[in-house]
Structure formats: C-alpha cells, structure tokens
C-alpha positions as CSV (number, residue, x, y, z in Angstrom):
1,M,54.1,-157.6,55.9
2,K,50.3,-159.1,56.4
3,T,50.7,-158.7,60.2
4,K,52.5,-155.3,59.7
5,K,49.6,-154.1,57.5
6,A,46.9,-155.8,59.6
7,K,48.4,-153.4,62.6
8,T,48.2,-150.4,60.7
9,V,44.2,-151.0,60.0
10,F,44.0,-151.9,63.8
11,C,45.4,-148.3,64.5
12,G,43.9,-146.7,61.9
13,I,40.7,-148.1,63.5
14,A,41.8,-146.9,67.2
15,I,42.4,-143.2,66.2
16,L,39.4,-142.8,64.1
17,L,37.4,-144.1,67.4
18,L,39.2,-142.3,69.5
19,L,38.8,-138.8,67.4
20,A,34.7,-139.9,67.1
21,A,34.3,-140.4,71.2
22,A,36.4,-136.8,71.3
23,G,33.8,-135.4,68.7
24,C,30.9,-136.6,71.3
25,K,32.3,-135.8,74.1
26,G,32.6,-131.7,72.6
27,K,28.5,-132.3,71.7
28,A,27.9,-134.6,75.2
29,E,24.8,-132.8,76.4
30,I,24.9,-129.9,79.1
31,T,22.8,-129.6,81.9
32,S,25.3,-128.4,84.8
33,L,27.9,-125.5,85.3
34,S,29.3,-128.3,86.9
35,Q,30.0,-129.6,83.3
36,L,31.8,-126.2,82.1
37,S,35.4,-126.2,83.3
38,E,37.1,-126.8,80.8
39,S,34.3,-125.7,78.2
40,E,34.3,-123.5,74.5
41,F,32.5,-120.3,75.6
42,A,31.2,-117.8,72.8
43,V,30.3,-114.7,74.5
44,P,30.1,-111.2,72.8
45,S,33.4,-108.9,72.5
46,G,34.0,-106.0,74.2
47,T,32.1,-107.5,77.2
48,A,33.7,-108.5,80.8
49,A,31.9,-112.1,80.0
50,D,34.8,-113.6,79.6
51,K,36.6,-112.5,82.5
52,L,33.5,-112.9,85.0
53,V,33.7,-116.8,83.0
54,L,37.3,-116.9,83.9
55,S,37.0,-116.0,87.7
56,K,35.0,-119.4,87.3
57,F,36.6,-121.6,85.2
58,P,40.3,-120.8,85.0
59,K,40.5,-123.3,82.0
60,A,38.1,-122.0,79.8
61,K,38.2,-121.3,76.7
62,F,36.9,-118.3,73.9
63,Q,35.5,-116.9,71.0
64,Y,34.4,-113.9,70.1
65,F,31.4,-112.7,68.6
66,N,29.7,-109.3,67.2
67,S,27.0,-109.6,69.4
68,V,25.1,-112.1,71.7
69,L,23.2,-113.2,69.4
70,D,25.5,-114.4,67.3
71,A,27.0,-115.8,70.3
72,A,24.0,-118.2,70.6
73,L,24.4,-118.9,67.2
74,A,27.3,-120.3,67.8
75,V,26.0,-122.7,70.4
76,K,23.2,-123.7,68.3
77,T,25.0,-125.0,65.0
78,G,27.5,-126.8,67.4
79,K,30.6,-123.9,66.9
80,A,30.5,-123.6,70.5
81,D,29.5,-125.5,73.5
82,V,28.4,-122.7,75.8
83,A,27.2,-118.4,75.3
84,A,28.1,-116.7,78.7
85,Y,26.1,-113.0,79.2
86,D,24.1,-111.4,81.5
87,E,20.3,-114.5,82.5
88,P,18.1,-112.0,81.4
89,I,19.2,-111.6,77.9
90,L,20.1,-115.3,77.2
91,K,16.3,-115.7,79.1
92,N,15.0,-113.8,76.5
93,I,16.6,-115.3,73.6
94,A,16.1,-118.8,74.4
95,A,12.5,-118.1,74.9
96,K,12.4,-116.7,71.3
97,N,14.6,-119.5,69.7
98,S,13.4,-123.7,69.9
99,G,16.6,-125.8,71.2
100,L,18.3,-123.6,73.5
101,V,18.0,-123.6,77.2
102,V,19.8,-121.2,80.6
103,L,21.0,-123.4,83.1
104,P,19.1,-122.7,86.2
105,E,22.7,-122.6,88.1
106,M,24.5,-118.7,87.4
107,I,28.2,-118.2,86.7
108,T,27.8,-114.2,88.8
109,V,25.4,-113.5,90.6
110,D,24.7,-109.8,90.3
111,N,22.2,-106.6,90.9
112,Y,20.4,-104.2,88.0
113,A,19.6,-101.4,88.6
114,V,19.0,-97.3,87.7
115,A,21.7,-95.0,87.6
116,V,21.5,-91.1,88.3
117,G,23.9,-88.2,89.4
118,I,26.1,-89.3,92.1
119,D,24.4,-85.9,93.8
120,N,21.3,-86.9,92.7
121,K,19.4,-87.7,95.8
122,E,16.2,-86.3,95.2
123,L,15.5,-87.8,91.7
124,K,16.7,-91.9,93.3
125,T,14.3,-91.3,96.2
126,A,11.7,-90.6,93.8
127,I,12.4,-93.9,91.5
128,D,13.3,-95.7,94.8
129,G,9.0,-94.2,96.0
130,V,8.2,-95.4,92.6
131,L,9.3,-99.8,92.8
132,A,8.2,-99.5,96.0
133,E,4.6,-98.3,95.0
134,L,4.8,-100.6,91.6
135,K,5.5,-103.7,94.0
136,A,3.1,-102.6,95.9
137,S,0.0,-102.6,93.8
138,G,1.3,-105.5,92.1
139,A,2.1,-103.3,88.4
140,Y,5.2,-104.5,89.1
141,D,4.9,-108.4,88.8
142,S,2.5,-107.9,85.7
143,M,5.4,-105.9,83.7
144,M,7.6,-108.7,84.8
145,L,5.6,-111.2,83.0
146,R,4.9,-108.6,79.8
147,W,8.5,-108.3,79.2
148,F,9.7,-111.8,80.9
149,P,7.8,-114.3,78.9
150,K,8.8,-118.0,79.4
151,S,8.1,-118.2,75.6
152,G,8.1,-115.7,72.9
153,A,8.6,-112.1,72.2
154,P,7.8,-109.9,75.1
155,A,4.4,-107.7,74.5
156,N,3.8,-104.3,73.7
157,M,4.7,-101.9,75.4
158,P,1.6,-100.2,77.5
159,D,0.6,-96.2,76.8
160,L,1.3,-94.3,79.7
161,P,0.1,-90.6,79.2
162,L,2.9,-88.0,80.7
163,T,1.6,-85.0,81.2
164,G,5.0,-82.8,80.9
165,E,3.7,-79.9,82.8
166,A,6.6,-80.2,85.3
167,G,9.6,-80.3,82.4
168,V,11.0,-83.3,80.6
169,L,13.2,-86.2,82.6
170,R,15.9,-87.4,80.1
171,L,16.7,-91.5,79.6
172,G,20.0,-92.8,78.2
173,T,19.7,-96.1,77.4
174,A,21.7,-98.9,75.6
175,A,18.5,-99.6,72.9
176,I,20.3,-102.9,72.5
177,T,19.4,-105.7,75.6
178,E,16.1,-106.5,75.0
179,P,14.4,-106.7,77.2
180,F,15.4,-103.9,78.9
181,S,15.6,-101.5,76.5
182,F,15.7,-102.3,73.0
183,M,13.5,-101.4,69.6
184,D,10.1,-102.9,68.2
185,A,9.3,-102.9,65.4
186,S,8.7,-99.6,64.5
187,R,11.6,-98.8,65.5
188,K,10.4,-96.5,68.9
189,V,12.7,-97.5,71.6
190,V,10.6,-99.9,74.7
191,G,11.3,-102.3,77.3
192,F,11.1,-102.9,80.5
193,D,13.5,-100.1,81.8
194,I,11.5,-97.8,79.4
195,E,8.3,-98.5,80.9
196,L,9.7,-98.0,84.3
197,A,11.6,-94.4,83.1
198,Q,7.5,-93.6,82.1
199,H,6.8,-94.5,85.4
200,V,9.1,-92.3,87.4
201,A,8.2,-89.1,84.7
202,R,4.6,-89.6,85.6
203,K,5.2,-89.0,89.2
204,L,7.6,-86.3,88.4
205,G,5.1,-85.1,86.0
206,K,7.6,-84.7,83.6
207,K,7.7,-85.3,79.8
208,L,10.1,-88.6,79.3
209,E,13.1,-87.8,76.7
210,I,14.6,-91.2,75.1
211,V,18.1,-90.2,75.0
212,N,19.4,-93.8,72.8
213,M,23.2,-94.0,73.1
214,D,26.3,-96.7,73.1
215,F,26.3,-98.8,76.6
216,G,29.6,-97.3,77.5
217,A,28.4,-94.0,76.8
218,M,25.8,-94.0,79.2
219,I,27.4,-93.3,82.2
220,P,29.7,-90.2,81.0
221,A,26.8,-89.0,79.7
222,L,25.4,-88.7,83.1
223,I,28.5,-87.6,84.6
224,S,28.3,-85.0,82.3
225,G,24.6,-83.9,82.6
226,K,23.6,-84.7,79.4
227,V,21.1,-87.1,81.0
228,D,19.7,-87.4,83.9
229,M,18.9,-90.7,84.3
230,I,19.9,-94.4,82.5
231,A,18.5,-97.4,82.6
232,A,19.9,-100.7,80.5
233,C,20.3,-104.0,82.6
234,I,23.2,-101.8,84.4
235,T,24.7,-104.3,87.0
236,V,25.6,-102.4,90.0
237,T,29.1,-102.9,91.0
238,E,31.7,-101.0,94.0
239,E,33.3,-99.3,90.7
240,R,30.5,-97.5,89.3
241,A,29.3,-96.6,92.3
242,Q,32.2,-94.4,93.3
243,K,31.1,-92.6,89.9
244,V,26.9,-92.6,89.8
245,L,24.2,-92.6,92.6
246,F,22.3,-96.3,91.6
247,S,18.3,-96.9,93.0
248,E,17.4,-99.6,94.5
249,P,18.0,-103.0,92.6
250,Y,14.7,-103.7,90.6
251,Y,16.4,-107.3,89.5
252,T,18.6,-109.9,90.3
253,G,20.7,-111.9,87.6
254,G,24.0,-112.1,86.3
255,I,26.0,-113.9,84.3
256,A,24.3,-117.4,83.3
257,A,24.9,-120.2,80.9
258,L,23.7,-120.5,77.3
259,V,22.9,-124.0,75.7
260,R,21.5,-126.3,73.3
261,E,18.4,-128.0,74.6
262,P,18.7,-131.6,76.1
263,K,16.9,-134.2,74.1
264,Q,13.6,-135.5,75.5
265,K,14.3,-139.5,76.9
C-alpha cells in the first residue's frame, strides 16, 4: 500500500509538472513569427485578419473581440498569445501601451491608398500629384513623424486654411483607424488620411467636408456618389479595384503581430 501510495503521489507531481510546463510554454516570450504556428490569436470580429493569419498559419486558433483595443488587452493580460491586425494601427497601440511590441516580420504585406469613383481619373490624378509634391518637399516625412511616433500619441492636427472657392470635396472615412482617421479629445475627426485630404482640397481650391461612417459603408457610399473620395487605412485589393479607382499607395503596411514585450535580460 505504501508503494502504491508513493506511486500515486509521484504521478500526481508529474502531472502538475507537465501542466506547469505547458503553462510556461503558453507564456513563452515571442520574438519571431516562426513561433506562432499554433498560437492563440486575438482578432477583432468582422475583419479579414483571421483569414489572412490562416493563410500563413493553418493551425492557428482564434479569440474574437469587439475591437482591436480589446484584442490588444487580451495579449497584455496573457489571455492570448498574439493579436493580428493592420500593422500601423498595432504600432500606434504599442507606442501608447508599455509592455507590448509589434514583431518586425509581417504576416502579410499590403499597400494603403485613397479611393475615388471608378471613372474619376481627374481626382485620382490630383491626389497622386499632391502625394508627389508632399514627398518632394519633405512634408510627407513630417506627416509620418507626426502621426506615427515611436512612442506616445500622435501630435495635434495642423490647421490648413481652405478657401472653398471651387466648391466642396466630400471625404468618406471611418474614424476608428488611428492614426489614419480617428476622433481627438474634442471629437474632431483627425489623422494622417484627414491631413492628406486637406492638402488635396487645398490643391483643388475646395473646402473639405468629412463624412464619418462605418468602415464597410465607405465603398458603397463612394459608388453611390454620396462622397467624392474615401480614406481610412484602406488596403488595395484586386476585388476592390474592380469597384473603385485607387490613388498611388501612400503607405505600405499589412497584417502584423502584436505580442508581449520580452523581458530585458
């Protein structure tokens, strides 16, 4: 009986050790995409992030959240191994939340651009021209530093005077894609895409009218003529390019991985 009891205790300890090892393994520091093949991913509901992750990691598991901020919190508290979403948005979250980092390797690589009506080549040309001018003058680099800081929140929106002598330019956007388009403390829609649209409006001599809407409503609004252009961290895809006309890309990003920051050794 004594031997049997000893064996039982030994087996119990062995099981506890295995469980502890499994727990430690689940909380192992992640420094590379190669460690994510069977990880627990946190993703916002209603996005294509899970499908894009599965294209690279077929054995990945998922937890779904109402927002990317909730997904990031799940990673920070250890409820999930990694959050997958658009790289610039995850970088913005990491810059404002200690203990989180974005892995340098990308899960997918995509371009972001402004979209106009499929036949509105004149507006596309104007947007492309403004982008070229901003890059040539160095203003584009200043915008990148302002809206994509390495730490802390984006800077304040600059005030660009618009005359409106040539009418109104209507911009459709989804103000939930910080730092591209979001609401500041005064509930004003600001961001990289908004500043870019202001430069386009000034070039055309128009006043900018911002129409905030759900992300999924932007392309239908553009097609129906409710707005003249749309911008909110919009990925250029072949499917979308059949419905709208894209400007030249202004940012190369894609789906990235947000993980807990490794401890300093």
